[in-house]
Structures are given as structure tokens and as C-alpha cells.
C-alpha positions in Angstrom: 39.9 80.3 -28.3 42.9 80.2 -30.6 42.5 83.7 -32.2 44.9 84.3 -35.0 47.8 82.3 -33.6 46.3 78.8 -33.8 47.5 78.3 -30.2 44.7 78.0 -27.6 44.5 80.9 -25.1 42.1 82.1 -22.6 40.0 85.2 -23.1 38.0 86.8 -20.2 34.5 88.1 -20.7 32.2 90.1 -18.5 29.1 88.2 -17.5 26.9 91.1 -18.7 28.6 91.0 -22.1 27.9 87.3 -22.6 24.3 87.7 -21.4 23.8 90.7 -23.8 25.2 88.6 -26.6 22.8 85.7 -25.8 19.8 88.1 -25.6 20.9 89.7 -28.9 21.2 86.3 -30.6 17.7 85.3 -29.4 16.4 88.6 -30.9 17.7 87.8 -34.3 17.3 84.0 -34.4 14.0 83.7 -32.6 14.5 80.2 -31.2 11.4 78.3 -30.1 10.9 75.3 -27.9 10.5 73.3 -31.1 14.0 74.2 -32.2 16.8 71.7 -32.0 20.3 73.1 -31.7 23.4 71.1 -32.5 26.2 71.3 -29.9 29.4 70.2 -31.6 31.9 72.8 -30.6 34.5 71.9 -28.0 33.7 73.6 -24.6 37.0 75.6 -24.8 35.9 77.6 -27.8 33.7 80.7 -27.7 31.0 79.3 -30.0 30.2 76.7 -27.4 28.8 79.4 -25.1 25.8 80.1 -27.3 25.4 76.5 -28.4 25.0 75.5 -24.7 23.2 78.5 -23.2 20.8 79.7 -26.0 18.8 76.5 -26.0 18.6 76.5 -22.2 17.4 80.1 -22.2 14.7 79.4 -24.8 13.5 75.9 -24.1 14.9 74.6 -27.3 16.4 71.1 -27.4 20.2 70.7 -27.2 21.5 67.8 -29.3 25.1 66.8 -28.6 27.4 65.5 -31.3 29.8 62.6 -30.5 33.3 63.7 -29.5 35.3 64.5 -32.6 32.0 64.1 -34.6 32.4 67.6 -35.9 35.2 66.4 -38.1 33.1 63.9 -40.1 30.6 65.6 -42.6 28.8 62.3 -43.3 28.2 61.7 -39.5 27.0 65.4 -39.2 24.6 65.1 -42.1 23.2 61.8 -40.7 22.9 63.3 -37.2 21.3 66.5 -38.4 18.7 64.5 -40.4 18.0 61.9 -37.8 17.6 64.3 -34.9 15.9 67.1 -37.0 18.4 69.8 -36.1 17.1 73.3 -36.9 19.9 75.6 -35.8 23.7 75.1 -36.0 27.0 76.8 -36.4 29.8 76.2 -38.9 33.1 77.9 -39.6 33.0 78.6 -43.3 35.6 76.0 -44.2 33.6 73.3 -42.4 30.4 74.5 -44.0 32.0 74.0 -47.4 33.0 70.4 -46.6 29.6 69.8 -45.2 27.9 70.9 -48.4 30.2 68.9 -50.7 28.3 65.6 -50.2 24.9 67.0 -49.4 22.1 65.3 -51.4 19.0 67.2 -52.5 16.5 67.4 -49.6 19.0 66.0 -47.1 19.1 68.1 -43.9 16.0 70.0 -45.0 15.2 70.4 -41.3 17.8 73.1 -40.9 16.2 76.5 -40.4 19.2 78.6 -39.6 23.0 78.4 -39.9 25.3 80.7 -38.1 28.9 81.2 -39.5 31.8 82.8 -37.8 35.5 82.3 -37.0 36.6 82.8 -40.6 35.6 85.0 -43.6 32.5 83.8 -45.4 33.1 84.2 -49.1 30.4 85.0 -51.6 30.6 81.7 -53.5 30.0 79.7 -50.3 27.2 82.0 -49.3 25.5 81.4 -52.7 26.1 77.7 -52.6 24.6 77.3 -49.1 21.5 79.3 -49.9 21.0 77.4 -53.1 21.5 73.9 -51.7 19.6 74.6 -48.4 16.6 76.4 -49.7 14.8 78.5 -47.2 17.6 78.5 -44.7 18.7 81.7 -43.0 22.5 82.1 -43.2 24.0 84.5 -40.7 27.6 85.8 -41.1 28.9 86.9 -37.7 32.2 88.6 -36.9 34.0 89.6 -33.7 36.8 88.8 -31.2 36.2 86.5 -28.3 37.2 89.3 -25.9 34.1 91.2 -27.0 31.7 88.5 -25.9 32.2 86.4 -29.0 30.8 88.4 -31.9 30.2 92.1 -32.4 28.5 92.3 -35.8 26.1 90.3 -38.0 24.7 90.0 -41.5 21.8 88.0 -42.8 22.9 86.6 -46.2 20.7 86.9 -49.2 20.4 84.7 -52.3 20.1 87.8 -54.5 23.6 88.9 -53.4 24.9 86.1 -55.7 28.7 85.5 -55.2 29.3 89.0 -53.7 31.3 88.6 -50.5 28.9 89.2 -47.6 29.8 92.2 -45.3 30.4 91.7 -41.6 27.2 93.7 -41.2 25.7 95.7 -38.4 26.8 96.1 -34.7 
């Protein structure tokens, strides 16, 4: 993880903390064997932990993006549609770029989007929920050292452009 420095560094985690984090995530996301999770995060980053292990724990399908594919929103939209991705992660700045060229009904297979790593602003929250009708948008927050995230918030369309809180522990 890079933390606030932008320079990669290692962060140790307790096995029990990571397991607790994965079990908590399953409690809120409710992944099923019919779900398809997009793995696009480099293995050195904390988000890759749940992208790899949550599908393995739940029997969901793990779909890997091409190396560096996470940098191309057109490629991601095509991959998501072609492989029927239901769950994925975006840092908010990447989510904004992803939404820019999104056509109506494109990527309507997405069931849930998890955001973390940056502050999610209210305008992006509203835009996401408007363009991807019916999607659950989760705002997560926390340091890698605390087993990746420590709080969560389920965003709501009726919140409008109000900045979502970091939520509950």
C-alpha cells in the first residue's frame, strides 16, 4: 500500500484481522455462487486481499482483468459487460472516469460497487446511483494496518449530493 506518501510500503496484518474483515464483508455484501467479482487491483495493494479471497470463500467467480487493464475505462466497461461482473471495487477518482463514458444500460449487471482509498464526494455518489440504477454503493474507510477498512456506509440516492460519511465501525 502507498498510504498518504504515494510511495509503496509494506503493512503487516494479523491473520485474524484479515479473516474478520472478510467475514464482515460477506455479512454486508452477501456474495453468492452466482456473483462474479472483478479482480483488477495489483496484488501489492490491500484491496486485492478481498478481491481474491472473498470469491474463494463464497463460491463466487473471480474474473481477472488484463495487466494494466484497470487504467482503461473502455476496456473495463467492455469486460464488465462481457463477463457479467456483479461486484467490483473502485477508488472514487477511477469510478468518476469509469462513469464518464458509460452509456444507458451498459454494465447493468453490476450489483454492488465498493469504494475506498480516497474520499467519496456527494456528487459522485449521486451520479453513480443515478447512472447505475439499483446498484448498492459502499463507502469504506480505513488504514491498511487495521486489516484494510474499519468503517462502512451504504450510500443512498436520497442523500443527493451530500458527502457520504465514513459510516459505522
